[in-house]
PAPAZA-650070 format. One record per residue (C-alpha): residue number from 1; chain; x, z, y. Coordinates in steps of 0.2 Angstrom, whole numbers. Each point is the difference from the previous one (the first is absolute). Example, Ala and Ser with C-alpha at 12.3 -4.5 7.8 and 13.67 -1.06 7.14 Angstrom:
BEGIN
(1; A; (62; 39; -22)),
(2; A; (6; -3; 17)),
This chain:
BEGIN
(1; A; (0; 0; 0)),
(2; A; (7; -5; 17)),
(3; A; (5; 14; 12)),
(4; A; (-10; 2; 16)),
(5; A; (8; -7; 16)),
(6; A; (6; 14; 12)),
(7; A; (5; -3; 17)),
(8; A; (18; 4; 5)),
(9; A; (1; 19; 6)),
(10; A; (-16; 5; -8)),
(11; A; (6; 3; -18)),
(12; A; (0; 19; 1)),
(13; A; (-17; 1; 9)),
(14; A; (-8; -12; -13)),
(15; A; (7; 9; -15)),
(16; A; (-6; 17; 6)),
(17; A; (-17; -7; 5)),
(18; A; (-2; -7; -18)),
(19; A; (4; 18; -7)),
(20; A; (-12; 8; 13)),
(21; A; (-14; -12; -5)),
(22; A; (4; 4; -19)),
(23; A; (5; -18; -3)),
(24; A; (14; 6; -12)),
(25; A; (2; -16; -10)),
(26; A; (4; -11; 15)),
(27; A; (12; 14; 7)),
(28; A; (8; 1; -17)),
(29; A; (3; -19; 0)),
(30; A; (8; 0; 17)),
(31; A; (11; 15; -6)),
(32; A; (6; -8; -16)),
(33; A; (5; -16; 10)),
(34; A; (9; 12; 12)),
(35; A; (10; 8; -14)),
(36; A; (6; -17; -7)),
(37; A; (11; -1; 16)),
(38; A; (3; 19; 3)),
(39; A; (-1; 8; -18)),
(40; A; (5; 17; 6)),
(41; A; (-11; 1; 15)),
(42; A; (-6; 19; 1)),
(43; A; (-16; -4; 10)),
(44; A; (-5; -15; -11)),
(45; A; (3; 10; -16)),
(46; A; (-10; 15; 6)),
(47; A; (-14; -10; 7)),
(48; A; (-1; -11; -16)),
(49; A; (0; 16; -11)),
(50; A; (-14; 7; 10)),
(51; A; (-10; -17; -1)),
(52; A; (3; -1; -19)),
(53; A; (-6; 18; -2)),
(54; A; (-16; -4; 9)),
(55; A; (-2; -15; -10)),
(56; A; (2; 11; -16)),
(57; A; (15; -10; -5)),
(58; A; (9; 16; -4)),
(59; A; (15; -8; -10)),
(60; A; (4; -11; 15)),
(61; A; (-2; 15; 12)),
(62; A; (12; 10; -12)),
(63; A; (13; -14; 1)),
(64; A; (0; 1; 19)),
(65; A; (1; 18; 1)),
(66; A; (14; 0; -13)),
(67; A; (10; -11; 11)),
(68; A; (-3; 10; 15)),
(69; A; (5; 16; -9)),
(70; A; (17; -8; -5)),
(71; A; (3; -7; 17)),
(72; A; (-5; 16; 9)),
(73; A; (2; 14; -11)),
(74; A; (-1; 13; 14)),
(75; A; (-19; -4; 2)),
(76; A; (-9; 10; -12)),
(77; A; (-17; -9; 5)),
(78; A; (6; -15; -9)),
(79; A; (4; 9; -16)),
(80; A; (-17; 9; 1)),
(81; A; (-9; -17; 2)),
(82; A; (10; -7; -14)),
(83; A; (-5; 14; -12)),
(84; A; (-19; -2; 6)),
(85; A; (1; -19; -3)),
(86; A; (7; 3; -18)),
(87; A; (-14; 13; -3)),
(88; A; (-13; -12; 6)),
(89; A; (7; -13; -12)),
(90; A; (-2; 12; -14)),
(91; A; (19; 1; -3)),
(92; A; (0; 19; -1)),
(93; A; (17; 3; -7)),
(94; A; (8; -10; 13)),
(95; A; (-10; 8; 14)),
(96; A; (4; 18; -6)),
(97; A; (19; -5; -1)),
(98; A; (-1; -6; 18)),
(99; A; (-10; 15; 7)),
(100; A; (12; 12; -7)),
(101; A; (14; -8; 11)),
(102; A; (-8; 6; 16)),
(103; A; (7; 17; 4)),
(104; A; (-6; 2; 18)),
(105; A; (-11; 16; 1)),
(106; A; (-11; -8; 13)),
(107; A; (-7; -12; -14)),
(108; A; (-2; 14; -13)),
(109; A; (-20; 0; 1)),
(110; A; (-1; -19; 0)),
(111; A; (12; -1; -15)),
(112; A; (-9; 14; -10)),
(113; A; (-17; -10; 3)),
(114; A; (8; -16; -6)),
(115; A; (8; 8; -15)),
(116; A; (-17; 8; -5)),
(117; A; (-8; -17; 1)),
(118; A; (14; -7; -11)),
(119; A; (-3; 14; -13)),
(120; A; (-19; -3; 1)),
(121; A; (3; -19; -3)),
(122; A; (11; 4; -15)),
(123; A; (-14; 11; -7)),
(124; A; (11; 15; 2)),
(125; A; (-14; 11; 6)),
(126; A; (9; 17; -1)),
(127; A; (15; -7; 9)),
(128; A; (-12; -7; 14)),
(129; A; (-9; 16; 1)),
(130; A; (16; 10; 2)),
(131; A; (5; -12; 15)),
(132; A; (-17; 1; 8)),
(133; A; (1; 19; 0)),
(134; A; (15; -1; 10)),
(135; A; (-9; -10; 14)),
(136; A; (-8; 9; 15)),
(137; A; (-17; 6; -5)),
(138; A; (-8; -4; 17)),
(139; A; (5; -19; -2)),
(140; A; (-15; -11; -4)),
(141; A; (12; -10; -12)),
(142; A; (2; 16; -11)),
(143; A; (-19; 2; -2)),
(144; A; (-1; -19; -5)),
(145; A; (15; 1; -12)),
(146; A; (-7; 16; -8)),
(147; A; (-17; -9; -2)),
(148; A; (9; -15; -8)),
(149; A; (9; 11; -13)),
(150; A; (-17; 9; -4)),
(151; A; (-8; -17; -3)),
(152; A; (13; -6; -12)),
(153; A; (-2; 17; -9)),
(154; A; (-18; -5; -2)),
(155; A; (-6; 15; 11)),
(156; A; (-12; -12; 10)),
(157; A; (-11; 14; 8)),
(158; A; (15; 9; 7)),
(159; A; (9; -16; 6)),
(160; A; (-16; -5; 10)),
(161; A; (4; -4; 18)),
(162; A; (-13; 2; 14)),
(163; A; (4; -16; 10)),
(164; A; (-10; -14; 7)),
(165; A; (-17; -3; 7)),
(166; A; (-16; -8; -8)),
(167; A; (1; -18; -1)),
(168; A; (-11; -8; 12)),
(169; A; (1; -18; -5)),
(170; A; (6; -6; 17)),
(171; A; (11; -15; 3)),
(172; A; (17; 7; 7)),
(173; A; (16; -8; 7)),
(174; A; (16; 2; -10)),
(175; A; (12; 13; 6)),
(176; A; (14; -9; -9)),
(177; A; (15; 9; -9)),
(178; A; (5; 10; 16)),
(179; A; (14; 13; -1)),
(180; A; (-13; 12; 6)),
(181; A; (-11; -3; -15)),
(182; A; (15; 2; -12)),
(183; A; (4; 17; 9)),
(184; A; (-18; 7; -2)),
(185; A; (0; -2; -19)),
(186; A; (-18; -5; 1)),
(187; A; (2; -15; -12)),
(188; A; (8; 11; -13)),
(189; A; (-13; 14; 3)),
(190; A; (-15; -12; -2)),
(191; A; (8; -9; -15)),
(192; A; (2; 18; -9)),
(193; A; (-18; 4; 5)),
(194; A; (-6; -16; -8)),
(195; A; (10; 3; -16)),
(196; A; (-7; 17; -2)),
(197; A; (-18; -5; 2)),
(198; A; (4; -15; -12)),
(199; A; (6; 12; -13)),
(200; A; (-15; 12; 3)),
(201; A; (-11; -16; -3)),
(202; A; (-7; 1; 18)),
(203; A; (2; -19; 3)),
(204; A; (-11; 0; 16)),
(205; A; (11; 13; 8)),
(206; A; (16; -9; -6)),
(207; A; (-6; -16; 8)),
(208; A; (-4; 10; 16)),
(209; A; (17; 8; 0)),
(210; A; (8; -18; 0)),
(211; A; (-12; -6; 14)),
(212; A; (3; 15; 11)),
(213; A; (18; -5; 0)),
(214; A; (6; -6; 17)),
(215; A; (-5; -19; 0)),
(216; A; (13; -13; -4)),
(217; A; (-1; -18; -5)),
(218; A; (2; -4; -19)),
(219; A; (17; -8; 3)),
(220; A; (6; 17; 8)),
(221; A; (-5; 11; -14)),
(222; A; (13; 10; -9)),
(223; A; (2; -3; -19)),
(224; A; (-8; 17; -4)),
(225; A; (-16; -3; 10)),
(226; A; (-1; -17; -7)),
(227; A; (1; 7; -18)),
(228; A; (-13; 13; 3)),
(229; A; (-12; -12; 8)),
(230; A; (2; -11; -16)),
(231; A; (-3; 14; -11)),
(232; A; (-14; 9; 9)),
(233; A; (-10; -16; 3)),
(234; A; (3; -7; -17)),
(235; A; (-18; 2; -6)),
(236; A; (-8; -8; 16)),
(237; A; (12; -14; 2)),
(238; A; (11; -3; -15)),
(239; A; (6; -17; 6)),
(240; A; (8; 7; 15)),
(241; A; (7; 15; -9)),
(242; A; (9; -11; -13)),
(243; A; (6; -10; 14)),
(244; A; (8; 15; 9)),
(245; A; (8; 7; -15)),
(246; A; (7; -17; -5)),
(247; A; (7; -2; 18)),
(248; A; (8; 17; -1)),
(249; A; (9; -5; -17)),
(250; A; (8; -14; 9)),
(251; A; (8; 11; 14)),
(252; A; (17; 8; 0)),
(253; A; (-8; 17; 1)),
(254; A; (-17; 6; -7)),
(255; A; (-7; 17; -5)),
(256; A; (6; 4; -17)),
(257; A; (-18; 2; -6)),
(258; A; (-4; -19; 4)),
(259; A; (8; -7; -17)),
(260; A; (-10; 12; -11)),
(261; A; (-16; -1; 10)),
(262; A; (0; -19; 0)),
(263; A; (2; 0; -19)),
(264; A; (-13; 13; -3)),
(265; A; (-12; -10; 11)),
(266; A; (4; -16; -9)),
(267; A; (-5; 9; -17)),
(268; A; (-16; 7; 8)),
(269; A; (-6; -17; 5)),
(270; A; (7; -7; -17)),
(271; A; (13; -12; 8)),
(272; A; (11; 3; -15)),
(273; A; (10; -16; 2)),
(274; A; (4; 5; 18)),
(275; A; (5; 17; -5)),
(276; A; (11; -7; -14)),
(277; A; (8; -12; 13)),
(278; A; (4; 14; 13)),
(279; A; (8; 10; -14)),
(280; A; (11; -14; -6)),
(281; A; (5; -6; 17)),
(282; A; (4; 18; 6)),
(283; A; (9; 7; -15)),
(284; A; (12; 9; 11)),
(285; A; (-14; 10; 9)),
(286; A; (-8; 6; -16)),
(287; A; (14; 12; -3)),
(288; A; (0; 6; 18)),
(289; A; (-19; 2; 3)),
(290; A; (-9; 1; -16)),
(291; A; (1; 15; -12)),
(292; A; (3; -4; -18)),
(293; A; (-17; 6; -4)),
(294; A; (-9; -11; 13)),
(295; A; (11; -15; -6)),
(296; A; (-5; 2; -18)),
(297; A; (-19; 2; 5)),
(298; A; (1; -16; 11)),
(299; A; (9; -10; -14)),
(300; A; (-14; 6; -13)),
(301; A; (-14; -5; 11)),
(302; A; (7; -17; 5)),
(303; A; (2; -3; -19)),
(304; A; (-19; 4; -2)),
(305; A; (-6; -18; 4)),
(306; A; (12; -9; -13)),
(307; A; (3; 13; -13)),
(308; A; (-14; 14; 0)),
(309; A; (6; 8; -16)),
(310; A; (18; 2; 6)),
(311; A; (-7; 6; 17)),
(312; A; (-10; 13; -9)),
(313; A; (14; 6; -11)),
(314; A; (11; 2; 16)),
(315; A; (-13; 10; 9)),
(316; A; (-4; 10; -16)),
(317; A; (19; 6; 0)),
(318; A; (-1; 5; 18)),
(319; A; (-17; 9; -3)),
(320; A; (8; 10; -14)),
(321; A; (15; 5; 11)),
(322; A; (-13; 5; 13)),
(323; A; (-11; 10; -11)),
(324; A; (15; 10; -7)),
(325; A; (6; 4; 18)),
(326; A; (-18; 6; 4)),
(327; A; (-1; 11; -15)),
(328; A; (17; 8; 5)),
(329; A; (-6; 2; 18)),
(330; A; (-16; 8; -7)),
(331; A; (10; 13; -9)),
(332; A; (10; 3; 16)),
(333; A; (-15; 3; 10)),
(334; A; (-7; 13; -13)),
(335; A; (17; 9; -1)),
(336; A; (0; 1; 19)),
(337; A; (-17; 8; 0)),
(338; A; (5; 12; -13)),
(339; A; (16; 5; 10)),
(340; A; (-10; 1; 16)),
(341; A; (13; -11; 8)),
(342; A; (-10; -9; 14)),
(343; A; (14; -11; 6)),
(344; A; (4; -6; -17)),
(345; A; (-19; -3; -3)),
(346; A; (-2; -10; 16)),
(347; A; (15; -10; -5)),
(348; A; (-6; -3; -18)),
(349; A; (-18; -5; 6)),
(350; A; (7; -12; 13)),
(351; A; (11; -8; -14)),
(352; A; (-14; -1; -11)),
(353; A; (-11; -9; 13)),
(354; A; (13; -12; 4)),
(355; A; (3; -4; -19)),
(356; A; (-19; -2; -2)),
(357; A; (-1; -12; 15)),
(358; A; (14; -11; -8)),
(359; A; (-9; 1; -17)),
(360; A; (-17; -6; 5)),
(361; A; (6; -18; 5)),
(362; A; (8; -2; -17)),
(363; A; (-15; 6; -9)),
(364; A; (-11; -12; 11)),
(365; A; (11; -15; -4)),
(366; A; (-1; 4; -19)),
(367; A; (-19; 1; 2)),
(368; A; (-1; -16; 10)),
(369; A; (8; -11; -14)),
(370; A; (-15; 5; -12)),
(371; A; (-13; -1; 15)),
(372; A; (5; -18; 3)),
(373; A; (-3; -4; -19)),
(374; A; (-17; 9; 2)),
(375; A; (6; 12; -14)),
(376; A; (-9; 15; 9)),
(377; A; (1; 11; -16)),
(378; A; (19; -1; 0)),
(379; A; (0; 4; 19)),
(380; A; (-10; 16; -3)),
(381; A; (12; 5; -14)),
(382; A; (15; -2; 12)),
(383; A; (-9; 11; 13)),
(384; A; (-4; 13; -14)),
(385; A; (19; 2; -3)),
(386; A; (3; 5; 18)),
(387; A; (-15; 13; 1)),
(388; A; (11; 15; 0)),
(389; A; (9; -5; 16)),
(390; A; (-12; -11; 9)),
(391; A; (-18; 8; -2)),
(392; A; (0; 6; 18)),
(393; A; (7; -16; 8)),
(394; A; (-12; -10; 10)),
(395; A; (7; -17; -5)),
(396; A; (0; 4; -18)),
(397; A; (-18; 7; 0)),
(398; A; (-6; -16; 10)),
(399; A; (8; -12; -13)),
(400; A; (-6; 10; -15)),
(401; A; (-18; -1; 8)),
(402; A; (2; -19; 2)),
(403; A; (6; -3; -18)),
(404; A; (-15; 11; -7)),
(405; A; (-12; -10; 11)),
(406; A; (7; -16; -7)),
(407; A; (-4; 6; -18)),
(408; A; (-17; 5; 6)),
(409; A; (4; 18; -4)),
(410; A; (-11; 4; 15)),
(411; A; (-2; 19; -3)),
(412; A; (18; 3; -1)),
(413; A; (4; -11; 15)),
(414; A; (-13; 10; 10)),
(415; A; (11; 16; -1)),
(416; A; (15; -8; 6)),
(417; A; (-9; -10; 14)),
(418; A; (-9; 16; 5)),
(419; A; (16; 10; 2)),
(420; A; (7; -13; 13)),
(421; A; (-17; -1; 9)),
(422; A; (-2; 19; 1)),
(423; A; (17; 2; 8)),
(424; A; (-5; -12; 14)),
(425; A; (-19; 3; 1)),
(426; A; (0; 5; 18)),
(427; A; (8; -17; 4)),
(428; A; (-5; -13; -13)),
(429; A; (6; -14; 12)),
(430; A; (18; 5; -6)),
(431; A; (-4; -4; -18)),
(432; A; (1; -18; -6)),
(433; A; (-17; -8; -1)),
(434; A; (3; -5; -18)),
(435; A; (2; 18; -5)),
(436; A; (-16; 4; 7)),
(437; A; (-8; -15; -7)),
(438; A; (6; 4; -18)),
(439; A; (-5; 18; 2)),
(440; A; (-18; -6; 4)),
(441; A; (0; -12; -14)),
(442; A; (6; 13; -12)),
(443; A; (-14; 11; 6)),
(444; A; (-13; -13; -3)),
(445; A; (6; -5; -17)),
(446; A; (-1; 19; -5)),
(447; A; (-17; 2; 7)),
(448; A; (5; 10; 15)),
(449; A; (-9; -10; 13)),
(450; A; (-3; 14; 11)),
(451; A; (19; 4; 2)),
(452; A; (3; -19; 3)),
(453; A; (-13; 0; 14)),
(454; A; (7; 16; 8)),
(455; A; (18; -8; 1)),
(456; A; (-8; -16; 8)),
(457; A; (-10; 11; 12)),
(458; A; (16; 9; 5)),
(459; A; (9; -17; 3)),
(460; A; (-14; -7; 10)),
(461; A; (-1; 16; 11)),
(462; A; (19; -1; 3)),
(463; A; (-1; -19; 4)),
(464; A; (-14; 3; 13)),
(465; A; (10; 13; 8)),
(466; A; (16; -11; 0)),
(467; A; (-10; -15; 7)),
(468; A; (-7; 11; 14)),
(469; A; (17; 7; 5)),
(470; A; (9; -17; -2)),
(471; A; (-13; -14; 1)),
(472; A; (13; -14; 0)),
(473; A; (8; 6; -17)),
(474; A; (-7; -7; -16)),
(475; A; (-2; 11; -15)),
(476; A; (-4; -7; -18)),
(477; A; (0; 15; -12)),
(478; A; (-19; 0; -3)),
(479; A; (-1; -19; 0)),
(480; A; (13; -1; -14)),
(481; A; (-8; 15; -10)),
(482; A; (-16; -10; 0)),
(483; A; (8; -16; -4)),
(484; A; (9; 8; -15)),
(485; A; (-16; 7; -6)),
(486; A; (-8; -17; 2)),
(487; A; (14; -8; -10)),
(488; A; (-3; 13; -14)),
(489; A; (-18; -5; -1)),
(490; A; (5; -19; -1)),
(491; A; (13; 4; -13)),
(492; A; (-14; 8; -10)),
(493; A; (-11; -15; 2)),
(494; A; (-12; 6; 13)),
(495; A; (4; -13; 13)),
(496; A; (-16; 1; 10)),
(497; A; (3; 18; 5)),
(498; A; (19; -1; 0)),
(499; A; (0; -16; 12)),
(500; A; (-13; 8; 11)),
(501; A; (11; 16; 2)),
(502; A; (15; -11; 4)),
(503; A; (-10; -9; 13)),
(504; A; (-7; 15; 9)),
(505; A; (17; 9; 0)),
(506; A; (7; -14; 11)),
(507; A; (-13; 2; 14)),
(508; A; (4; -1; 15)),
(509; A; (12; -15; -4)),
(510; A; (9; 1; 16)),
(511; A; (6; 18; -4)),
(512; A; (1; -1; -19)),
(513; A; (6; -17; -5)),
(514; A; (19; 1; -2)),
(515; A; (13; -6; -13)),
(516; A; (-2; 15; -12)),
(517; A; (-19; 0; 0)),
(518; A; (-1; -19; -2)),
(519; A; (11; 2; -16)),
(520; A; (-13; 11; -8)),
(521; A; (-15; -10; 5)),
(522; A; (7; -17; -6)),
(523; A; (5; 7; -17)),
(524; A; (-19; 4; -2)),
(525; A; (-5; -17; 5)),
(526; A; (12; -9; -11)),
(527; A; (-5; 11; -15)),
(528; A; (-19; -4; 4)),
(529; A; (4; -19; 2)),
(530; A; (10; 0; -16)),
(531; A; (-14; 8; -10)),
(532; A; (-13; -11; 8)),
(533; A; (10; -16; -5)),
(534; A; (1; 6; -18)),
(535; A; (-19; 3; 1)),
(536; A; (3; 18; -6)),
(537; A; (-11; 8; 14)),
(538; A; (-15; -5; 10)),
(539; A; (-1; 5; 18)),
(540; A; (-17; 0; 10)),
(541; A; (-1; -13; 14)),
(542; A; (-2; 14; 13)),
(543; A; (17; 7; -5)),
(544; A; (8; -17; 1)),
(545; A; (-6; -2; 17)),
(546; A; (6; 17; 6)),
(547; A; (17; -5; -7)),
(548; A; (0; -17; 10)),
(549; A; (-5; 9; 16)),
(550; A; (14; 13; -3)),
(551; A; (13; -14; -2)),
(552; A; (-7; -8; 16)),
(553; A; (4; 16; 9)),
(554; A; (17; 1; -8)),
(555; A; (3; -18; 6)),
(556; A; (-5; 5; 18)),
(557; A; (10; 16; 1)),
(558; A; (14; -4; -11)),
(559; A; (9; -14; 10)),
(560; A; (14; 12; 6)),
(561; A; (1; 11; -16)),
(562; A; (13; -4; -12)),
(563; A; (-6; -3; -18)),
(564; A; (16; 7; -7)),
(565; A; (14; 9; 7)),
(566; A; (16; -10; 1)),
(567; A; (16; 7; -8)),
(568; A; (13; 5; 13)),
(569; A; (13; -12; -5)),
(570; A; (-10; -15; -4)),
(571; A; (11; -16; 3)),
(572; A; (-15; -10; 4)),
(573; A; (-15; 8; 9)),
(574; A; (-17; -3; -7)),
(575; A; (-11; -13; 8)),
(576; A; (-10; 10; 13)),
(577; A; (-14; -12; -1)),
(578; A; (-2; 4; -19)),
(579; A; (6; 18; 0)),
(580; A; (-15; 7; 9)),
(581; A; (-17; 8; -6)),
(582; A; (-10; -14; 8)),
(583; A; (9; -13; -11)),
(584; A; (-3; 9; -17)),
(585; A; (-18; 5; 5)),
(586; A; (-4; -18; 3)),
(587; A; (7; -5; -18)),
(588; A; (-9; 14; -8)),
(589; A; (-17; -5; 9)),
(590; A; (3; -18; -5)),
(591; A; (2; 4; -19)),
(592; A; (-15; 12; 0)),
(593; A; (-11; -13; 8)),
(594; A; (5; -13; -13)),
(595; A; (-4; 13; -14)),
(596; A; (-18; 2; 7)),
C-alpha cells in the first residue's frame, strides 16, 4: 500500500495527529518506512512500539521495546513495556525473565502486578495470589486481580464484581482504545463479570456485562472481549460466534481457551470434520492448550460418525476411569465427615463435583451413539449404570426422562419430568417447552388429565403476565405444549382432534407462527396427507376445509418466517424464496386439494 503524501516540515505533526486520531495502522506504516533509513531512531521505535501495542500486535511491539532496552538500558520504562508486550503475547517465561531485570524500587508495584498476571496466565494460582497479596489493598487493580483468582478457583459468587449499569439499548459512539480506558481496568472488569455470569448460567446478565462495556467498534475489540462475545452469544448467533473464534485462531495472540472452545463447539454442532481438521492442522497447540483427558474425549467423539463401535469403546474406557475416581472421592467425602474436617470435606466435595461435571459429557456421548440408532433400551441401560453418581444431576434426569418417554414408559417418565418442573414451578418459562409438553403427554397417557390441565393453566397464566409486561416479546411454551399433544393424537390415529388442536394452538398467527411451531404443525399435516394418500383414513370435508383455511393463513403470515433454521456454517445459504413457511404451506395446500 502506498504511503500518504506529507508536505515538507509537517511529518511530525502528521504522525502525532494520526496517533491522536487512533489511526495506528497508518502511523505504523510511516514509522516502519522511517526505520528503514534510521533503524536506531529512539522516537520512531518508541512510537512504533506504542502503535503495535494498540493494534494488539504484541510480538512486534515486544521487538521494538527489546531494541530500545538494548539501545537505552538506563530507561527502565522500555524494559517494563518489553515485559508487558511479551506477557500480552502469552510468552510468559520470557516476560518473567525480563521483569526480573528491573531493579528500580519505583517500579516495584508495577512489576509485582505484572508478575502476578504472568503467574495467573501460567495457571500458577498460588504464585499469583502470593504476588497479589503484596500489592496495595486500596488499589482497584488488587480487587480486580483477587476477583480473577477467585474466578479461576471456581468461587464465582465471591469473585462477583459490582460494576456497570443496566444496558439501555442506546446507540453509542466508540471511545476507542484510549490510554485512559486501559488505565481504568473497566474492560477487564466487565469481561470478568461476563465470565462469572456465564459460568453461573446467567446468560442475559453475561450479555449485559459485555454491552455495558465502554463502546468500541468491532475492529477495536481486544481478543478477550471478542472471545467472550463469541461464546456468550453462541446460542443466538452461532454463525458470528464461529466466525469470531476462527478469526482469533488466525491471530498471533488469542486467549488460551479459544482452541478448546472452538473444538467443543464444533462437536456440539456436529461439525466433526472441521474439528478433525483443526486438530490435525494445529497439532502443536493440542499439547499446549488441551488436557490429555479433553483430547481423548474429542478424538472419541470425532470417531463417532465413522466408527461408532470404536468411539463407544474409547468413551467406555474414559467412563470407567471416571467412575473409579468418583468412588474414591465418595469415600474421601465420607472420611472427611467422620473426622469432622470441614476444610477437607469442602475440598473433597468440590473435587467430586468437578469430576462429575467431566463425567456427564462422556456418559451423554455414549448414550448418543445408541440414541442415533434408536436403540432406546440400550440408552436406558447406560443411564442405569451411572445411577449411583448422577441421580441428582439435572442433565441426567432430563435425558433419562426423554429415553423413557421414547419407549412409551410414560409413568416412569412422569417422575423424572416432574422433578425438573417442580424445581422451576414458579418460573415455567425457564424450562424447555418440550419438557413441559412431554410431561403433559405423560399425564394424559396415564389418565392424569387434571394434572396436565393444571400445568397448562399455569403456563397460560405466566404467558399472559409476560405478554402484559413485555408485549413485544413472543412466548411459545403453551403453543408448543398444545402442538405436541395434537401430534400425539395424530400419531394415535385421531387426526380430526389432533389437527384441530394444532390449528387452534397457532392462533393468533402473527404471534405464534415461527420456525419451531411450524415444524410441529407440518409434521402433522404430512402424516395426515400420507395416510389419506394410502386411503388408510377418512377425513370429514369440514375438517379438510379447516386445514386449507389454516394453510392459507400460514401462507399469509409466513412470508418472513424461515421453514428451517440454517446451520451456522452452511457454504451455500438456502434459497430464501423456498426456505419460508409461505412456500411450504402453499405446497401442502396444493397436495391436500388434489387429494379431495
